[in-house]
C-alpha positions as CSV (number, residue, x, y, z in Angstrom):
1,X,0.0,0.0,0.0
2,X,1.3,3.4,-1.0
3,X,0.3,6.3,1.3
4,X,0.1,9.7,-0.3
5,X,-0.1,13.1,1.3
6,X,-3.6,13.8,2.3
7,X,-4.5,10.2,2.7
8,X,-6.0,9.0,6.0
9,X,-3.4,7.2,8.0
10,X,-4.5,3.6,8.5
11,X,-5.7,2.7,12.0
12,X,-4.3,-0.4,13.6
13,X,-4.1,-2.3,16.9
14,X,-0.7,-3.7,17.8
15,X,1.4,-4.7,20.7
16,X,4.1,-2.2,22.0
17,X,6.5,-1.5,24.7
18,X,3.6,-0.1,26.8
19,X,1.0,-2.8,25.9
20,X,-1.7,-2.9,23.2
21,X,-2.1,0.4,21.2
22,X,-5.0,1.3,19.0
23,X,-3.3,4.0,16.9
24,X,-6.1,6.5,16.3
25,X,-7.3,6.3,19.8
26,X,-3.7,6.7,21.2
27,X,-3.1,9.8,19.0
28,X,-6.3,11.5,20.0
29,X,-6.4,15.2,19.1
30,X,-2.6,15.4,18.8
31,X,-0.3,15.4,15.9
32,X,1.8,12.3,15.7
33,X,5.2,11.2,14.3
34,X,5.2,7.5,13.4
35,X,8.7,6.3,12.5
36,X,10.2,2.9,11.8
37,X,13.7,1.6,12.5
38,X,15.3,-1.6,11.1
39,X,16.0,-3.4,14.4
40,X,16.6,-3.2,18.1
41,X,20.1,-3.2,19.5
42,X,21.5,-1.4,16.5
43,X,23.8,1.7,16.7
44,X,22.0,4.2,14.4
45,X,18.6,3.4,15.8
46,X,19.9,3.8,19.3
47,X,21.0,7.4,18.6
48,X,17.7,8.2,16.7
49,X,15.5,7.0,19.6
50,X,17.7,8.8,22.1
51,X,17.4,12.0,20.1
52,X,13.6,11.6,19.9
53,X,13.4,11.1,23.6
54,X,15.4,14.3,24.2
55,X,13.1,16.2,21.9
56,X,10.0,15.4,23.9
57,X,9.7,19.0,25.3
58,X,9.8,20.3,21.7
59,X,7.2,17.8,20.6
60,X,5.0,18.7,23.6
61,X,5.1,22.4,22.7
62,X,3.7,21.5,19.3
63,X,1.1,19.0,20.6
64,X,2.9,16.1,18.9
65,X,3.2,12.5,20.1
66,X,6.1,10.3,18.9
67,X,5.7,6.5,18.3
68,X,8.4,4.2,16.9
69,X,8.2,0.8,15.3
70,X,10.2,-2.2,14.4
71,X,9.5,-5.9,13.7
72,X,11.0,-6.9,17.1
73,X,9.0,-8.2,20.0
74,X,7.8,-6.0,22.9
75,X,10.2,-7.8,25.3
76,X,13.1,-6.9,23.0
77,X,12.0,-3.2,22.9
78,X,11.8,-3.0,26.7
79,X,15.3,-4.5,27.2
80,X,16.7,-2.2,24.5
81,X,15.1,0.9,26.0
82,X,17.4,0.4,29.0
83,X,20.4,0.6,26.7
84,X,19.1,3.7,25.0
85,X,18.5,5.4,28.3
86,X,22.0,4.5,29.6
87,X,24.0,5.3,26.4
88,X,22.0,8.4,25.3
89,X,21.4,9.7,28.9
90,X,17.7,10.3,28.5
91,X,14.3,8.8,29.3
92,X,12.4,7.1,26.5
93,X,8.9,8.6,27.1
94,X,7.2,7.2,24.0
95,X,6.0,3.8,22.9
96,X,7.7,1.4,20.4
97,X,5.4,-0.7,18.4
98,X,6.2,-4.4,18.3
99,X,5.2,-5.3,14.7
100,X,6.3,-8.9,14.8
101,X,3.7,-9.9,12.2
102,X,4.5,-6.9,10.0
103,X,0.9,-5.8,9.9
104,X,1.7,-2.1,10.4
105,X,4.8,-2.3,8.3
106,X,2.7,-3.5,5.4
107,X,-0.1,-0.9,6.0
108,X,2.5,1.9,5.8
109,X,4.8,0.3,3.2
110,X,7.8,0.3,5.5
111,X,9.5,-2.8,4.2
112,X,11.4,-2.3,0.9
113,X,12.5,-5.7,-0.4
114,X,15.5,-4.3,-2.3
115,X,16.9,-3.1,1.0
116,X,15.7,-6.0,3.3
117,X,13.1,-8.6,2.9
118,X,12.2,-8.5,6.6
119,X,13.4,-5.3,8.3
120,X,11.8,-1.9,8.0
121,X,13.6,1.0,6.4
122,X,13.7,4.4,8.2
123,X,10.2,5.6,7.2
124,X,8.7,8.6,9.0
125,X,5.1,10.0,8.8
126,X,3.8,13.2,10.3
127,X,0.0,12.8,10.9
128,X,-2.3,15.6,11.8
129,X,-5.2,15.5,14.4
130,X,-7.6,14.7,11.6
131,X,-5.5,11.5,11.0
132,X,-4.3,12.8,7.6
133,X,-0.7,12.1,6.4
134,X,1.0,15.5,6.0
135,X,4.6,14.4,5.5
136,X,6.4,11.2,4.6
137,X,10.2,10.8,4.5
138,X,12.1,7.6,3.9
139,X,15.8,7.3,4.8
140,X,18.1,4.4,3.9
141,X,19.1,2.1,6.8
142,X,22.6,3.5,6.9
143,X,21.6,7.1,7.4
144,X,20.1,8.5,10.6
145,X,17.3,11.0,10.4
146,X,17.4,14.7,10.9
147,X,14.8,15.4,13.5
148,X,15.4,19.1,13.4
149,X,13.9,19.0,9.9
150,X,10.9,17.1,11.2
151,X,10.3,19.8,13.8
152,X,10.8,22.5,11.1
153,X,8.2,20.9,8.8
154,X,5.7,20.5,11.7
155,X,6.2,24.2,12.5
156,X,5.5,25.1,8.8
157,X,2.4,22.8,8.6
158,X,0.9,24.2,11.8
159,X,1.6,27.8,10.6
160,X,0.2,27.3,7.1
161,X,-2.9,25.5,8.5
162,X,-3.8,28.6,10.6
163,X,-2.7,31.4,8.2
164,X,-2.9,31.9,4.5
165,X,0.8,31.7,3.9
166,X,3.5,29.4,2.4
167,X,7.0,28.9,3.6
168,X,10.1,29.4,1.4
169,X,13.1,27.1,1.1
170,X,15.1,26.6,4.3
171,X,12.4,28.5,6.3
172,X,12.8,28.6,10.0
173,X,10.2,29.6,12.6
174,X,10.2,33.4,12.7
175,X,11.5,34.0,9.1
176,X,9.5,35.8,6.4
177,X,6.8,33.8,4.6
178,X,5.2,33.9,1.2
179,X,1.7,35.1,0.2
180,X,0.1,32.3,-1.9
181,X,-0.8,33.0,-5.5
182,X,-4.4,32.0,-4.6
183,X,-4.7,35.3,-2.7
184,X,-5.2,38.2,-5.2
185,X,-7.9,40.5,-3.9
186,X,-6.2,43.7,-2.7
187,X,-8.6,44.2,0.2
188,X,-8.1,40.7,1.4
189,X,-4.3,41.2,1.2
190,X,-4.6,44.3,3.3
191,X,-6.7,42.4,5.9
192,X,-4.6,39.2,6.0
193,X,-1.2,40.8,5.8
194,X,-1.3,44.0,7.8
195,X,2.5,44.2,8.0
196,X,2.7,44.6,4.3
197,X,4.8,42.8,1.8
198,X,7.7,43.0,-0.7
199,X,7.3,41.8,-4.3
200,X,10.5,41.5,-6.2
201,X,8.3,39.8,-8.8
202,X,4.5,39.9,-9.1
203,X,4.3,36.2,-8.2
204,X,6.8,36.4,-5.4
205,X,5.3,38.3,-2.4
206,X,7.2,38.2,0.8
207,X,5.7,39.2,4.2
208,X,6.7,38.9,7.8
209,X,5.5,35.7,9.6
210,X,2.1,36.3,11.3
211,X,1.8,35.8,15.0
212,X,0.8,32.2,15.9
């Protein structure tokens, strides 16, 4: 199954490091970051989950819940969590799905046979409170993910959901934003963008980021 942006993220019930989880119910009214890793007790995955744990305050600010996944059993996850906490000097405050039967991996197309017939690649999905897929990124097994980029995109999604703006390349929270081409009425522009805008080209209108 191929998931596209705007699709409803499939619901599922699966075992995890904290017991059975029904995904949509667990996510509730929050945004969620669902990400897979190839295997427990592996070096790159240990750093990724440690980093995610350390970013919990940043996720909390954005009303985001993180949830990881691999095809290992829950008992393996819970033993590995101790290693993560010891080596990365943090507390793992999010669940790890135990997808031993690969049910969730199949739903989210996380196993790429040319990479591995059994292990998941480094897939990541950002899912909004309406359970819509808003971002998907797939990294190879040998490359750890950039979670600062995940936070950046969540900031951009939440901003553009609440204001009629788009974000330019390499945008960071607080930078100038772009007025979409769909907004053309001069009176609407005055109302929506009271700080004004610069237009080096008619199609490129740059305005200060609105207050959140």
